[in-house]
Residue frames as qw, qx, qy, qz and C-alpha x, y, z in Angstrom:
[[0.597, -0.018, 0.259, 0.759, 17.26, 10.09, -6.20],
 [0.099, 0.656, 0.402, 0.631, 15.03, 12.70, -7.73],
 [0.429, -0.858, -0.279, -0.039, 14.27, 14.05, -4.33],
 [0.647, -0.466, 0.082, 0.598, 17.93, 14.54, -3.53],
 [0.401, 0.257, 0.350, 0.807, 18.55, 16.34, -6.83],
 [0.114, -0.785, -0.390, -0.467, 15.58, 18.61, -6.22],
 [0.557, -0.787, -0.134, 0.231, 16.77, 19.35, -2.65],
 [0.612, -0.216, 0.200, 0.734, 20.25, 20.16, -3.90],
 [0.228, 0.506, 0.418, 0.719, 18.85, 22.42, -6.69],
 [0.262, -0.868, -0.319, -0.277, 16.69, 24.41, -4.24],
 [0.638, -0.622, -0.033, 0.453, 19.59, 24.79, -1.78],
 [0.520, 0.040, 0.291, 0.802, 21.78, 26.18, -4.60],
 [0.038, 0.686, 0.412, 0.599, 19.04, 28.58, -5.66],
 [0.460, -0.857, -0.232, -0.004, 18.64, 29.84, -2.07],
 [0.662, -0.400, 0.095, 0.627, 22.41, 30.24, -1.70],
 [0.366, 0.338, 0.387, 0.776, 22.48, 32.22, -4.90],
 [0.152, -0.791, -0.398, -0.438, 19.61, 34.42, -3.74],
 [0.578, -0.782, -0.154, 0.175, 21.08, 35.12, -0.36],
 [0.682, 0.075, 0.046, 0.726, 24.36, 36.42, -1.76],
 [0.134, 0.429, 0.087, 0.889, 23.12, 40.00, -2.20],
 [0.484, -0.723, -0.415, -0.266, 20.74, 40.01, 0.76],
 [0.100, -0.699, 0.408, -0.578, 21.48, 41.89, 3.99],
 [0.114, 0.245, -0.892, 0.363, 22.30, 40.09, 7.24],
 [0.495, 0.060, 0.575, -0.649, 18.74, 39.95, 8.70],
 [0.789, 0.349, -0.117, -0.492, 17.30, 38.75, 5.44],
 [0.468, 0.427, -0.773, -0.018, 20.07, 36.24, 5.05],
 [0.147, -0.142, 0.848, -0.489, 19.29, 34.81, 8.53],
 [0.663, 0.250, 0.318, -0.629, 15.62, 34.68, 7.69],
 [0.711, 0.441, -0.405, -0.369, 16.33, 32.90, 4.41],
 [0.220, 0.348, -0.892, 0.187, 18.61, 30.42, 6.17],
 [0.350, 0.016, 0.758, -0.549, 15.93, 29.53, 8.72],
 [0.719, 0.373, 0.089, -0.579, 13.23, 29.33, 6.13],
 [0.553, 0.487, -0.642, -0.212, 15.50, 27.18, 3.95],
 [0.029, -0.236, 0.920, -0.311, 16.14, 24.79, 6.83],
 [0.545, 0.211, 0.563, -0.583, 12.43, 24.38, 7.39],
 [0.728, 0.475, -0.184, -0.459, 11.81, 23.77, 3.67],
 [0.364, 0.431, -0.825, -0.029, 14.66, 21.22, 3.57],
 [0.242, -0.093, 0.866, -0.427, 13.21, 19.36, 6.58],
 [0.665, 0.352, 0.309, -0.582, 9.78, 19.33, 4.98],
 [0.623, 0.532, -0.469, -0.331, 11.21, 17.99, 1.69],
 [0.156, 0.338, -0.915, 0.155, 13.16, 15.28, 3.48],
 [0.440, 0.090, 0.714, -0.538, 10.07, 14.27, 5.47],
 [0.707, 0.449, 0.016, -0.547, 7.90, 14.20, 2.30],
 [0.487, 0.498, -0.696, -0.173, 10.54, 12.01, 0.55],
 [0.062, -0.187, 0.929, -0.313, 10.69, 9.59, 3.47],
 [0.579, 0.225, 0.501, -0.603, 6.90, 9.39, 3.57],
 [0.700, 0.488, -0.271, -0.447, 6.75, 8.60, -0.16],
 [0.325, 0.407, -0.853, 0.032, 9.44, 5.88, 0.27],
 [0.272, -0.052, 0.837, -0.471, 7.68, 4.40, 3.21],
 [0.709, 0.342, 0.235, -0.571, 4.42, 4.23, 1.19],
 [0.611, 0.501, -0.545, -0.278, 6.23, 2.59, -1.71],
 [0.144, 0.312, -0.917, 0.205, 7.77, -0.03, 0.57],
 [0.489, 0.098, 0.659, -0.563, 4.38, -0.78, 2.16],
 [0.728, 0.445, -0.071, -0.516, 2.89, -1.26, -1.27],
 [0.485, 0.457, -0.742, -0.078, 5.66, -3.62, -2.32],
 [0.146, -0.166, 0.890, -0.398, 5.26, -5.57, 0.92],
 [0.659, 0.236, 0.368, -0.612, 1.49, -5.92, 0.29],
 [0.746, 0.469, -0.310, -0.357, 2.06, -7.26, -3.20],
 [0.245, 0.417, -0.865, 0.134, 4.79, -9.66, -1.94],
 [0.341, -0.018, 0.805, -0.486, 2.41, -11.06, 0.65],
 [0.725, 0.385, 0.137, -0.554, -0.43, -11.33, -1.88],
 [0.582, 0.498, -0.611, -0.201, 1.87, -13.20, -4.24],
 [0.013, 0.279, -0.908, 0.312, 2.88, -15.57, -1.43],
 [0.550, 0.154, 0.582, -0.579, -0.74, -16.23, -0.50],
 [0.731, 0.471, -0.159, -0.467, -1.62, -16.96, -4.17],
 [0.409, 0.456, -0.791, -0.012, 1.31, -19.36, -4.50],
 [0.173, -0.119, 0.887, -0.411, 0.30, -21.18, -1.30],
 [0.666, 0.303, 0.326, -0.598, -3.35, -21.34, -2.42],
 [0.647, 0.499, -0.466, -0.339, -2.22, -22.74, -5.83],
 [0.180, 0.342, -0.908, 0.163, -0.20, -25.40, -3.99],
 [0.403, 0.055, 0.734, -0.544, -3.08, -26.37, -1.79],
 [0.725, 0.403, 0.062, -0.554, -5.47, -26.58, -4.76],
 [0.491, 0.481, -0.705, -0.174, -2.93, -28.76, -6.62],
 [0.014, -0.172, 0.933, -0.315, -2.82, -31.11, -3.64],
 [0.545, 0.224, 0.503, -0.632, -6.56, -31.11, -3.37],
 [0.681, 0.475, -0.249, -0.499, -6.86, -32.04, -7.01],
 [0.362, 0.389, -0.847, -0.016, -4.54, -34.99, -6.62],
 [0.271, -0.082, 0.825, -0.489, -6.35, -36.44, -3.58],
 [0.280, -0.235, -0.826, -0.429, -9.06, -39.02, -4.42],
 [0.363, -0.083, 0.398, -0.838, -12.48, -38.17, -3.03]]
C-alpha cells in the first residue's frame, strides 16, 4: 500500500513539473517517468516476494516443530 501511494505521489509531482516544460523536455520527462515507475513497481514486487518467502519459511518451520513435538510425545508414551 505504501508503495502505491509513493508511486502516485511521484507521478503527480512529475505531472506538475512537466506542465511548464517544452515539448522535448516533456517527452524526456515522460520516458524517464515510465522507467522510474517500472523500477518502483519491480522493487515493490521484489520486496513482496521476499516477505512471502520469509512467511513461508516460518510456516514450514512451525509445521516441523509441531510434527517433532507430536513424535516426541508419542516416543514418551511408548514403554522401552
